[in-house]
N, C-alpha and C positions, 0 to 999 in steps of 0.2 A: 164316420159312416155307418152311424147306428141303424139306418133303416136306407131300403133302396133307394137309389137316385136314376131313375131312368132317363135317357135320351135317343130320342131317336136319330132317323137318316143314316141305321150303320147296315151295312151288308155282310151278312151272317153266313158262313159256309159250313155246313156238316161235315165231318172228317171223320169217318168208321174204322176202327183200328189204326194200327201203324202204315197197314197198307197205303191208305188215303194222305195219314195224318205227315210221314216222316219225309216224302217228296214233296208237300206244300211246304215244310218248315224248310226242309233246308234249300227250296228255292229260295224263299223268302232269305234265308241269311247268306245266300250267294249274291243277292240283289242288295243289301244293306252296304251302306254308305257313311253314316255314322255313328250309329251306336247300337248295340244290342244286349237287353238283359234277359236271362235264359234262367227259370229255375224249373228243379226236377228233384222228385224224391229221390228215384232206382236211374242210376246212369250207369249203364250196361257196360261190359266190355267185350261185347259182340258184337256183332255186323251192323247194328242198328247204333250201337253206340259209337261204332269208328267213323261211320257214316256221318252222324251229327259233329262228334268231335273236329272230324276233317273239316265240315263247311265253317265251323266257327272258329277254326285256326287261320283258316284263308281268307275270313274276313278282317282276323287281326292283322295278317301280313299285309293288307289292302290298306290299313289304317285306319280300321273300323274300331272304336272302343267297344270293347265284348267284356260283358260280365256274367260271369257264371256262380249260381248258387248251387251245390247239391245238398243231401243230406246227410250227417255223419252217419246215419244207422240204417238209412234208406241203399246206401250205395256202397255202404260198408268200409270199414276203415283203411283195410288195404288196399283195396280197388280205388276208394276216394283218395287216398295219398298218391297211388301213381297215376291216376287222372289229373289229380293237380297241378304235378311234375309235369306230365305233358302239354297240358294247357299252360302253364307258364313260361314254358319251353317257347310255347307257340305262339307268345305276347298277350295271351288271355289273363285278364283279371279272374282267381277264382276265391269264394270264400265256403267253408263248412259251416253247415247250420249246426250248432250247439253240439260239437265235438267234447267227447267223455260226461256229457251230462252237465256240462258248467254251467249253463243257464237253465237247471232243472232239468223236466222228464219232457218236453214237450219237444216236437219235432214238426219239420215243416214238411208238409204233404201236396203243395202247390205244384202244380204244373203250367207254369205260363212260360209266354216267348212274346217278346215286344221288340220291333224292328224299326227304327228309324222314327218312332212315334209315328209312324201311319199304318204297320199292320201290327196284329197281335193273335196270341193262339192261347187260349184257356181251355181245360179239359182234365181230363183223369188217364192219360196216354202217359206211361212213362218211357224214358229212352231205353228199351229194351224190345228183343226181337217178340214181333208177336206170336211165335209158337215155343217159346221156352217159358217155364215156369218160374216167376218172378222169383223165389227163393232157393232157386235149384235150379242153376243155368243149364245143368246136364240131364236135366229133365223135360221130355219134350210134352206138348198140349196135343191131344188128340183133332183139336181145331185151331184156331186163330185165336187168340184172346180176344173177347166180345168190348170194346171201348168207343169212347168217343174223344173227340175233340172240336173246336170252334174257330174257323178263322175268322178274325174280325175287322174290317176297315170302317173308317167313319170317326165319330166325335166321340166314341167310347174309348178308344185306344189311349187317348189323352189321360185318361182317367187310368187306364191299366197301365200307361207308361209311370205315372207317380207314385203308385203303390209300389211298383218291380222297383225303383230307385229307393223308394222307403224301406223296403225291404234289405236293399243292400247297405243303407246307412246304417240299418238297425244293427248289422252284423260287424259294424265297425267300432271303432272305440270312442264314440261320442256318449256324453254323459244321458242320462235317462230324461232328464228335463229338456235337452235341446231335442230330442228324440218324440217326446210328446208334445213338445211345440211343433213339431215338423207334423205330425199328426192332426193337430188343430188346422193345419191351413189348406183347407178342402178347397179344391180347385172348382168356381161355379160351373153348372152344367147349362147349355146354350137350351131354351125354350122353345120347341115345334109345334106348331097346330098339325103339320102331318105327321102321323104317329108310325109311318112304317119304318122296320127298323129299329122298335122300340127294347132298349135292352140297357140292362143295369149290370154293374160288377160288384160282388160283394164278398168280404174275406172275413175269416175268422182268425182274431190273435189272442193273445191273454192281456193287451191293454185296452183299448178304445173298442173294440169290437168283439166283444165277447161271444154274444149270441146274436151273431147278425145274420147266419146263415141258416140257423133254427126258426128265427123270427119269421125271416122272407117263406120258408115250406109253410111255419104254423098259418100265416095270414094267408097264402095262396090255400092251404087245407080249410081254412074255416070259411073261404070264401066259396068254395066249388060248390055247384049245383046240379052237374052231372056225371062228371068222371073226374077219376084220379088213377092214372097208372104212374108206378115207379118202379125201376128196375136199380137194384144195389146189392153190392157184394158181400156186405157186412150188417146185418140190420140187427142193431141192439137199442132204440131210440128210449130215451128216461118216458117219463109216464106223460108228461106232456103231449109228447108228437104221439104216444100211442093212442090216446084220449082223443086227441084230434080225428084219428083216422076213424076210430069206430062212432066219434059222434058223426062225422061227415056220412059212415055207411047209414047209420041210423034213420038219417034223413033222406034218404033215398037213390044219393050218389055210388054209383058201382067204382068201389076201388080194388084196384088189382096190383098186387106187388108181385115182381119178379125178383126172385132172392138167387144169390150164388150160392152153392153149398160145396162140400167136399174139400174144401182148402184147410180150414183150421176146425177142430172138434170142439175145442171150446166154444169157439165161433157160432157153428151151427147149432149146439145146442142150446147157447142162449135164445137163438133166434126160435127154436121151434118149442120152445117153453112158452113163446108167445101165442101158438098156432092157435091153442084150444077158444081161448076168448076173443080171436080175432075172427075165428069162423064161426062162432056163434053171433056173432055182431054183425055178419054179412059179409066180411072180407074175401075177399077173392085169392089164396096163395096159390104162387107156382115156384117150383125150383127150377132152375137152370142147371145142368149136367153136360151139357154136349162138350162145353172145354171150360176155362176160367172166367167167368163172369165179373169183369172190372169196372164195369160202367155205374155211373153216379149221375143219373139221368131220372126226368118224371115230366109229365105234362098235367095241367089241371083242367080241364075243360076245352081242351083244344085254344087256350086264349093265354096261358102262362105255363114257362117251360124252364130249367134249368139243369144246365149240365157243368158238369165240375170235378173238383177232387174229393170234396164232403161225401165220405160216408155216413149212413144214419147210424153210427153209433157214438158211444160215449168219449173215445178219441179224436174223432173228429169236429163231432158237435161241440165238445166243451176242454179242449185241451189240445189239439193240435192247429198249426195255420193252416189255413186252407183258402182256396178261392174258387167260388162259381161263376157263372155267369147265369142271369137271370132276363127272359125274353117275354116280353108281351106283342108277339107279332103272328098273326094267325097261319101266315103261309109259312113261317117255320115252324111253328108248334106243331100243324097240322104232318109236314116231313119228318120230323123227330116223332112224333105218335107213331108214324109206320114203319120207323126204322124198329122202336122198340115192341110193337105189336110182332113184329118178326123173330124176335126174343122170345117173346110168348109161346107162339107158334114152336120152337124148337125144345119149350121146357115141359114139364108135370106138372099137372095141377093135383095140390091135396085138398082131399076131403075131410071132413070131420070123422067119418066112419071109420077112412084110412088111418087117421091118427090115432083113434081110440081103439082100433086093433092092433096098435104096437104093443110091445110086452110090457108090463108094469115096469119094471127095474130101470127100462130105457126113460118112461116117462118123468119118473122119478130123477133120472142122471139129469134130465135137460134142466128141472127146477133145480136143482144142486148146483148145478152150471152156473144159472141166473142170481140164484142169491151170493155165489162166490163172484163173479163178475161185477154186481151192483156194489159190494162192499167194497170192490178193488176201483171202481170208477169212485166212488163216493172217496176213497181217501186220494187218489192222484188228481182226482179235478177240485180238491177242498171241496166237496159238496155240493158243487154245481150241478152233478148228475141227477134230474130228478125228472 
């Protein structure tokens, strides 16, 4: 899966925030008859977590084969162990991704659910309450976390199901050669003259799909002629990604970035170290402070869009396991663009003169943070962060 393979005739529904996502997800789980594959980075022990957990256990009690993967870091060792005990007691199979860093430092950051090979969900929404901060459940957010997932029906679900099964197999005790063999068994996708609902599924891992998501972004940015809008909470791309955005702006493309701030000082500082050059190249920057921005979405020329788990930073693009949906459907992209524009309306635009008026020591701190981050990412990604 080194390049995006699109297939048409998919039905795609945008789900904004847990308020829309969890009812749709739980309904699909409640209607499951055969099997469920579910993956998430965070599976919290709050009301949202209990609701999803209960639905999964009820499905298992009906004889549905339920497979759940959670990340050992994202879900937490203690919470993950308790969750595993409860799921197994309820008949659900569970695997923790990379406990105690036995397989290196990579994490699974994917958010995927596939039910009976008929309906799938892909996006950025973790199993956690919209109003609770990701890494401190006791801290309430001022407004619901801003995030998206997509509900998918149609031929693309088979590809998502295959990848979910493969991830489950990877975490078992099969030998590396067996896993690589499975990864080469790519399912052919049907070709359709009618391109409505045209979508593809792209993943990032450290074997066969090391740069798939970044390549999808770079191809779309390189082909842009009118506009690029992106929303992302952790913006720290490598040089190639930044140059692609700058090149698009220099040829007259309107480039607008909506960035989350206020969560991690280091992350904010790294992103802000890019501001002067991007602003001088004509890229428009907006900081979203209304609540936690967790969405990883983009629209190019209103004809290409992506929604998924991948941040635009070193960890997501070069280290962790990620999953994004990419779409070439005008109705869908225009709908997603409208959602993103509402985010821009709630954000603050950053101007070059505003940045230049910041104290010199803050601007120096941004550059120091970037140098540290770049060194760290080159170490952990073994030089891939470029």
